[in-house]
C-alpha positions as CSV (number, residue, x, y, z in Angstrom):
1,X,-61.8,10.7,51.4
2,X,-58.6,8.9,52.9
3,X,-55.4,9.1,51.6
4,X,-53.0,6.1,50.3
5,X,-51.0,4.7,53.4
6,X,-48.0,4.1,51.1
7,X,-47.5,7.5,49.0
8,X,-49.9,9.6,51.2
9,X,-50.3,11.7,47.7
10,X,-53.2,10.0,46.1
11,X,-56.9,9.3,47.4
12,X,-57.3,5.4,48.8
13,X,-58.7,3.4,46.0
14,X,-58.3,0.1,47.2
15,X,-57.2,-2.1,50.2
16,X,-54.9,-5.0,50.7
17,X,-57.2,-7.6,52.8
18,X,-53.7,-9.1,53.4
19,X,-51.9,-6.0,55.0
20,X,-54.7,-3.9,56.1
21,X,-53.4,-0.7,54.4
22,X,-54.9,2.1,52.1
23,X,-53.8,2.0,48.5
24,X,-54.3,4.3,45.8
25,X,-54.6,3.2,42.0
26,X,-51.0,3.5,41.0
27,X,-49.9,1.8,44.7
28,X,-52.4,-1.2,44.1
29,X,-50.8,-1.9,41.0
30,X,-47.6,-1.8,42.4
31,X,-48.5,-4.4,45.7
32,X,-50.0,-6.7,42.2
33,X,-46.6,-6.1,40.9
34,X,-44.1,-6.8,44.2
35,X,-42.8,-10.0,44.1
36,X,-43.3,-10.5,48.1
37,X,-46.9,-8.9,47.8
38,X,-48.1,-10.4,44.2
39,X,-50.1,-13.2,46.2
40,X,-52.3,-10.5,48.7
41,X,-55.8,-9.7,48.2
42,X,-56.3,-6.1,47.1
43,X,-59.8,-5.2,46.9
44,X,-61.1,-1.7,45.1
45,X,-63.4,0.4,47.1
46,X,-66.3,1.4,45.0
47,X,-67.4,4.8,47.1
48,X,-67.0,6.5,49.8
49,X,-68.8,4.2,51.9
50,X,-66.4,1.2,51.2
51,X,-63.8,3.8,52.1
52,X,-64.7,4.6,55.9
53,X,-64.9,0.8,56.0
54,X,-61.8,0.6,54.8
55,X,-60.6,1.9,58.2
56,X,-62.0,-1.2,60.2
57,X,-59.6,-3.4,61.6
58,X,-58.5,-6.5,59.4
59,X,-58.7,-9.8,60.7
60,X,-56.3,-12.6,60.2
61,X,-57.1,-15.1,57.7
62,X,-55.3,-18.0,59.6
63,X,-56.9,-16.9,63.2
64,X,-60.1,-15.0,62.5
65,X,-60.6,-13.7,65.6
66,X,-57.6,-12.0,66.1
67,X,-56.7,-8.5,64.1
68,X,-53.8,-8.3,61.8
69,X,-51.5,-5.5,64.0
70,X,-48.1,-7.3,64.1
71,X,-45.6,-7.4,60.6
72,X,-43.2,-10.0,60.1
73,X,-39.9,-8.6,58.5
74,X,-38.6,-11.8,57.6
75,X,-42.1,-13.0,55.8
76,X,-42.8,-9.3,55.0
77,X,-46.4,-9.4,55.7
78,X,-49.0,-8.7,58.5
79,X,-49.6,-11.0,60.9
80,X,-51.9,-11.3,64.3
81,X,-50.6,-12.2,67.6
82,X,-51.3,-16.0,67.2
83,X,-49.0,-16.0,64.2
84,X,-46.4,-14.6,66.2
85,X,-46.6,-17.3,68.9
86,X,-47.0,-20.0,66.3
87,X,-45.3,-20.2,63.1
88,X,-43.6,-16.8,63.1
89,X,-42.3,-17.1,66.5
90,X,-38.6,-16.8,65.7
91,X,-39.2,-14.1,63.3
92,X,-38.5,-10.3,63.8
93,X,-41.8,-8.7,64.3
94,X,-43.2,-5.0,64.9
95,X,-46.3,-3.2,64.7
96,X,-47.8,-1.9,61.5
97,X,-47.9,1.1,62.9
98,X,-44.2,1.3,63.6
99,X,-43.0,-0.2,60.2
100,X,-45.5,1.2,57.7
101,X,-43.7,4.8,57.6
102,X,-40.5,2.9,56.6
103,X,-42.1,0.6,54.2
104,X,-44.0,3.4,52.8
105,X,-40.7,5.7,52.4
106,X,-39.2,2.5,50.3
107,X,-42.0,2.6,47.9
108,X,-42.1,6.6,47.5
109,X,-38.7,6.2,46.5
110,X,-39.0,3.0,44.4
111,X,-42.1,5.1,43.1
112,X,-39.7,8.4,42.3
113,X,-37.7,6.2,40.3
114,X,-40.4,4.5,37.9
115,X,-42.0,8.1,37.5
116,X,-38.6,9.0,36.0
117,X,-38.5,5.6,33.9
118,X,-42.0,6.3,32.7
119,X,-41.1,9.8,31.5
120,X,-38.4,8.8,29.9
121,X,-40.1,5.7,28.0
122,X,-43.1,8.3,26.8
123,X,-39.9,10.5,25.6
124,X,-38.5,7.3,23.8
125,X,-41.6,6.5,22.2
126,X,-42.4,10.1,20.9
127,X,-38.8,9.9,19.4
128,X,-39.4,6.5,18.0
129,X,-43.1,7.9,16.5
130,X,-41.0,10.8,15.0
131,X,-38.3,8.7,13.4
132,X,-41.2,6.5,12.0
133,X,-42.8,9.7,10.3
134,X,-39.2,10.6,9.5
135,X,-38.6,7.4,7.7
136,X,-41.8,7.6,6.0
137,X,-41.3,10.9,4.8
138,X,-37.8,10.3,3.5
139,X,-39.1,6.5,1.8
140,X,-41.4,8.9,-0.5
141,X,-38.8,11.6,-1.2
142,X,-36.3,8.7,-2.1
143,X,-39.2,6.8,-4.0
144,X,-39.7,9.9,-6.0
145,X,-36.2,10.6,-7.0
146,X,-36.2,7.1,-8.3
147,X,-38.7,7.3,-10.2
148,X,-37.4,10.8,-12.0
149,X,-33.8,9.1,-12.6
150,X,-35.9,5.7,-13.9
151,X,-37.9,8.2,-16.2
152,X,-34.9,9.9,-17.2
153,X,-32.8,6.7,-17.9
154,X,-35.6,5.3,-19.9
155,X,-35.9,8.5,-22.2
156,X,-31.9,8.4,-22.4
157,X,-32.0,4.8,-23.9
158,X,-35.0,5.8,-25.7
159,X,-32.9,8.5,-27.6
160,X,-29.8,6.1,-27.9
161,X,-32.1,3.9,-29.4
162,X,-33.1,6.1,-32.1
163,X,-29.6,7.3,-32.6
164,X,-28.6,4.1,-32.9
165,X,-31.4,3.0,-35.7
166,X,-30.4,6.3,-37.3
167,X,-26.7,5.4,-37.6
168,X,-27.9,1.9,-38.7
169,X,-30.1,3.7,-41.5
170,X,-27.2,5.6,-42.5
171,X,-24.5,2.9,-43.0
172,X,-26.8,0.5,-44.6
173,X,-28.0,3.4,-47.2
174,X,-23.9,4.3,-47.7
175,X,-23.2,0.7,-48.2
176,X,-26.1,0.2,-50.5
177,X,-24.9,3.3,-52.6
178,X,-22.0,1.8,-52.7
179,X,-22.9,-1.2,-54.4
180,X,-25.4,0.4,-56.8
181,X,-22.2,2.7,-58.3
182,X,-20.1,-0.8,-58.2
183,X,-22.8,-2.5,-59.9
184,X,-23.4,0.2,-62.7
185,X,-19.9,0.3,-63.4
186,X,-19.6,-3.4,-63.8
187,X,-22.8,-3.4,-65.7
188,X,-21.5,-0.8,-68.3
189,X,-17.9,-2.7,-68.3
190,X,-19.9,-6.5,-68.9
191,X,-22.2,-4.4,-71.7
192,X,-19.1,-2.7,-73.4
193,X,-17.2,-6.3,-72.9
194,X,-19.8,-8.4,-74.6
195,X,-20.5,-5.7,-77.2
196,X,-16.7,-6.1,-77.9
197,X,-16.7,-10.1,-78.1
198,X,-19.8,-10.1,-80.2
199,X,-18.7,-7.9,-82.8
200,X,-15.1,-9.7,-82.7
201,X,-16.6,-13.3,-83.0
202,X,-18.8,-12.3,-86.0
203,X,-15.8,-10.4,-87.7
204,X,-14.0,-13.3,-87.4
205,X,-16.4,-16.3,-88.8
206,X,-18.2,-13.8,-91.2
207,X,-15.5,-11.3,-92.5
208,X,-13.6,-11.4,-95.4
209,X,-9.6,-11.7,-95.0
210,X,-9.8,-7.9,-96.6
211,X,-12.7,-7.0,-93.9
212,X,-10.9,-8.6,-91.0
213,X,-7.0,-6.9,-91.9
214,X,-9.1,-3.5,-92.5
215,X,-10.8,-3.4,-88.8
216,X,-8.2,-5.5,-86.8
217,X,-6.3,-2.6,-85.6
218,X,-9.7,-0.7,-84.1
219,X,-11.1,-4.1,-82.5
220,X,-7.7,-4.9,-81.2
221,X,-7.2,-1.7,-79.6
222,X,-11.0,-1.6,-78.3
223,X,-10.2,-5.3,-76.9
224,X,-7.2,-4.1,-75.3
225,X,-8.7,-1.1,-73.7
226,X,-11.4,-3.0,-72.0
227,X,-9.0,-6.1,-71.0
228,X,-7.0,-3.3,-69.4
229,X,-10.1,-1.8,-66.8
230,X,-9.5,-2.5,-63.7
231,X,-12.3,-3.7,-61.5
232,X,-12.8,-5.4,-58.5
233,X,-13.4,-9.3,-57.8
234,X,-15.3,-8.6,-54.8
235,X,-18.0,-6.3,-53.9
236,X,-17.1,-3.0,-52.7
237,X,-18.3,-3.2,-49.3
238,X,-19.2,-6.0,-46.8
239,X,-22.2,-7.3,-44.5
240,X,-19.9,-6.5,-41.3
241,X,-22.6,-4.8,-39.4
242,X,-22.5,-5.6,-35.7
243,X,-24.5,-4.5,-32.5
244,X,-21.8,-4.9,-28.8
245,X,-24.2,-4.2,-26.2
246,X,-21.3,-3.4,-23.9
247,X,-19.6,-0.9,-25.7
248,X,-19.5,2.3,-24.0
249,X,-21.4,4.4,-26.2
250,X,-21.1,8.0,-24.3
251,X,-23.8,10.2,-22.8
252,X,-27.3,10.8,-23.9
253,X,-29.4,13.0,-21.3
254,X,-26.5,13.4,-19.1
255,X,-26.9,9.6,-18.5
256,X,-23.9,7.3,-19.5
257,X,-25.2,4.5,-22.4
258,X,-24.0,1.4,-23.3
259,X,-24.2,-0.3,-27.0
260,X,-22.8,0.7,-30.2
261,X,-22.8,-0.4,-33.9
262,X,-19.6,-2.0,-34.8
263,X,-19.1,-1.9,-39.2
264,X,-15.4,-1.3,-39.0
265,X,-13.4,-4.5,-40.7
266,X,-10.1,-5.6,-39.7
267,X,-6.9,-5.1,-42.0
268,X,-4.1,-7.4,-41.3
269,X,-1.4,-5.3,-43.5
270,X,-2.4,-2.7,-41.3
271,X,-1.9,-4.3,-38.2
272,X,1.4,-3.4,-36.5
273,X,3.4,-5.1,-33.6
274,X,5.0,-3.4,-30.8
275,X,7.1,-4.2,-27.9
276,X,10.8,-3.7,-26.1
277,X,11.6,-7.3,-26.8
278,X,10.1,-8.0,-29.9
279,X,13.2,-9.3,-31.6
280,X,15.4,-10.6,-28.6
281,X,14.4,-12.5,-25.3
282,X,16.3,-14.4,-22.6
283,X,16.3,-18.2,-21.9
284,X,13.6,-19.5,-19.3
285,X,12.2,-16.0,-19.0
286,X,8.6,-14.6,-20.0
287,X,9.1,-12.3,-23.3
288,X,6.3,-10.8,-25.5
289,X,5.1,-8.1,-27.6
290,X,1.8,-6.3,-28.2
291,X,-0.6,-6.4,-31.7
292,X,-2.5,-3.5,-32.3
293,X,-5.0,-4.2,-34.8
294,X,-6.2,-1.5,-37.1
295,X,-8.7,-0.9,-40.0
296,X,-8.3,-0.3,-43.8
297,X,-7.9,3.1,-42.9
298,X,-5.2,2.8,-40.5
299,X,-7.7,3.7,-37.6
300,X,-7.3,1.4,-34.4
301,X,-10.2,-0.8,-33.9
302,X,-12.0,-0.4,-30.6
303,X,-12.9,-4.0,-30.0
304,X,-11.1,-7.3,-29.9
305,X,-12.8,-10.8,-31.0
306,X,-10.5,-11.1,-33.7
307,X,-8.8,-14.5,-35.0
308,X,-5.5,-14.4,-34.4
309,X,-2.9,-16.8,-34.3
310,X,0.6,-17.1,-33.4
311,X,3.6,-19.6,-33.8
312,X,7.1,-19.7,-32.6
313,X,9.4,-22.1,-34.2
314,X,13.3,-22.5,-33.9
315,X,15.1,-22.2,-36.9
316,X,17.9,-24.7,-36.4
317,X,15.4,-26.9,-34.6
318,X,12.4,-27.9,-36.2
319,X,10.9,-29.7,-33.5
320,X,11.8,-26.8,-31.1
321,X,8.6,-24.8,-31.0
322,X,7.2,-22.4,-28.4
323,X,3.7,-22.2,-27.5
324,X,2.7,-18.5,-27.1
325,X,-0.4,-17.4,-24.9
326,X,-2.6,-14.3,-27.0
327,X,-4.6,-12.0,-24.5
328,X,-7.5,-10.4,-25.9
329,X,-7.5,-7.1,-24.4
330,X,-10.7,-6.1,-25.8
331,X,-10.0,-2.6,-27.2
332,X,-8.4,-3.8,-30.5
333,X,-4.8,-5.1,-28.8
334,X,-3.7,-8.2,-27.9
335,X,-0.7,-9.3,-25.6
336,X,1.4,-12.6,-26.9
337,X,3.5,-13.8,-24.2
338,X,5.9,-16.7,-24.4
339,X,8.9,-18.7,-22.2
340,X,11.6,-20.4,-24.6
341,X,13.6,-23.1,-23.5
342,X,16.0,-23.2,-26.0
343,X,18.6,-20.7,-26.9
344,X,18.9,-19.5,-30.6
345,X,17.3,-17.8,-33.2
346,X,13.5,-18.4,-33.6
347,X,11.1,-17.2,-36.5
348,X,8.0,-15.6,-35.3
349,X,4.7,-15.4,-37.5
350,X,1.5,-13.1,-36.3
351,X,-1.6,-14.1,-38.5
352,X,-4.9,-12.0,-38.3
353,X,-7.8,-14.0,-40.3
354,X,-5.3,-16.1,-41.8
355,X,-2.9,-13.0,-43.4
356,X,0.4,-11.8,-42.3
357,X,0.2,-9.0,-40.1
358,X,2.9,-5.9,-40.5
359,X,6.6,-6.7,-40.0
360,X,5.4,-11.0,-40.0
361,X,7.3,-13.3,-39.9
362,X,10.3,-11.8,-37.8
363,X,13.4,-13.3,-36.1
364,X,14.0,-13.1,-32.2
365,X,17.6,-14.0,-30.9
366,X,16.6,-16.2,-27.5
367,X,20.1,-15.6,-25.7
368,X,21.3,-17.9,-22.9
369,X,19.9,-17.6,-19.5
370,X,21.3,-14.4,-17.7
371,X,25.0,-15.1,-16.0
372,X,25.3,-13.7,-12.5
373,X,28.5,-12.0,-11.7
374,X,30.9,-14.4,-9.7
375,X,33.6,-11.7,-8.5
376,X,33.3,-8.7,-6.4
377,X,31.8,-5.4,-7.5
378,X,34.8,-2.5,-6.3
379,X,37.2,0.0,-7.3
380,X,40.3,-2.2,-7.9
381,X,43.0,-1.0,-5.9
382,X,45.6,-2.3,-7.9
383,X,44.3,-0.8,-11.1
384,X,43.7,2.0,-9.9
385,X,47.5,2.6,-8.4
386,X,48.5,2.2,-11.8
387,X,50.0,-1.3,-10.9
388,X,51.9,-0.5,-7.4
389,X,52.2,-3.7,-5.6
390,X,52.3,-2.3,-2.3
391,X,49.0,-1.1,-2.8
392,X,46.1,-2.5,-0.2
393,X,42.9,-3.8,-2.0
394,X,39.5,-3.6,0.1
395,X,38.0,-6.6,-1.7
396,X,40.6,-8.5,0.3
397,X,42.0,-10.4,-2.8
398,X,45.8,-10.9,-3.7
399,X,47.7,-11.0,-6.6
400,X,49.2,-14.5,-7.3
401,X,52.9,-13.7,-6.3
402,X,52.0,-12.0,-2.9
403,X,50.8,-8.7,-4.2
404,X,48.3,-6.9,-1.7
405,X,46.3,-5.4,-4.4
406,X,44.2,-8.1,-6.4
407,X,44.0,-8.3,-10.3
408,X,42.1,-9.7,-13.0
409,X,42.0,-10.9,-16.4
410,X,40.3,-7.9,-18.2
411,X,41.9,-4.2,-19.0
412,X,41.7,-2.0,-15.4
413,X,39.4,0.5,-14.9
414,X,41.5,3.4,-13.1
415,X,39.2,4.9,-10.1
416,X,36.1,3.2,-11.9
417,X,34.0,0.6,-9.8
418,X,33.7,-2.3,-11.6
419,X,33.4,-6.4,-11.6
420,X,36.4,-8.4,-10.4
421,X,35.1,-11.6,-12.8
422,X,34.8,-9.6,-16.1
423,X,35.5,-6.3,-15.5
424,X,31.7,-4.9,-16.5
425,X,30.9,-1.2,-14.9
426,X,27.4,-1.5,-14.3
427,X,26.5,-3.3,-11.4
428,X,23.2,-5.0,-12.7
429,X,25.0,-6.4,-15.7
430,X,25.3,-9.6,-17.1
431,X,28.3,-11.2,-16.5
432,X,30.4,-11.8,-19.8
433,X,32.7,-14.7,-18.8
434,X,31.7,-17.9,-20.4
435,X,31.5,-21.0,-18.9
436,X,34.2,-22.7,-16.7
437,X,36.1,-24.4,-19.5
438,X,36.5,-21.1,-21.5
439,X,38.2,-19.4,-18.6
440,X,40.5,-22.1,-16.9
441,X,43.4,-20.7,-18.6
442,X,42.6,-17.1,-17.4
443,X,41.9,-18.5,-13.8
444,X,45.3,-17.4,-12.4
445,X,44.7,-13.7,-13.0
446,X,41.3,-13.6,-11.2
447,X,40.7,-12.2,-7.6
448,X,42.2,-14.9,-4.8
449,X,40.0,-15.0,-2.0
450,X,41.6,-15.2,1.2
């Protein structure tokens, strides 16, 4: 069987009617894909007879009596002699036998590159298939984990539900028992009181004077004793049973669960106030304190939502009130903040459920706004030198009279850094000097700036 004219590797399976070359199956497909030869007519050779006939000369489609023995390099197609003399006159042409090897080599190089891409594509496709299988396997494994987690979570929720219902039942029984005990005590007291009252009424209405006088001591003692019995005028327990779904409830079967039964009631008398600035504040500065709510046993409330009311009023100026801000932290604490605009003494009332808490009402002294130092913070040479007139001060000021050292209207601090305006030894302190009108007489004693 004849071989392929282009790659010389495979057996001829077709022939290009335009080029007249024999092509293997791969070169047939490549011949159809090439841009320059895509329009060529390629026929398949079905048997050996067709293959032997493939060696016959191919005739020019434009000149049927002429063979395609030449190849036009510019048009990249086989031509006949008439074509060369015609529309291919100025084109570089050569015999097909001379150019077939060069074009075949170029195709063979391109074929090698294509075969490499084939191997790479097959490898990538194999990897894609393997990755698809890995994804499916991993998804199945994660689905199993999710199902196990969900089943465990559902079991934990069910256990937490049972635990909450048990707590609720115990709480209900506890409250009912306390009510039953209170009811029995009140019923007995009522019975004793009614018996005493009826006996006394009957004695006063039907008894003789002597009978009344004889029994009055016993009757009076009995009634006095009954009247002195202490009893609550309200039920001993209340119906405060609430469920908070957002409350952390610890762990159940290794899962964190939420939801708790709330039955503690806040006791205003047990609530306390805290804060460094509880009794002092500064004009036009944010101040505040913290309210800590507790129950009747003194235990801190673990949640918020209580009715907290705060009022801040000036003692001397009744129309001067400060509007506070109450922030519920959700853990039983409340942050109360305010900004006083006027200095003076204020009365602060903090109430929970309409009742004052511990320490309420209390007073807050609002000081004037912070006074910045107007002098120099330094170690005064005049003070530290014992008043030597020739001593030179580092601040650049002079004493009235021409002395090199500077002086102030306060006691000296030998060897200690202090403010030249008021004598404070702390650099971050507040200036003690009053308004300018108060210090006009001391101005001559202050530092004179150069």
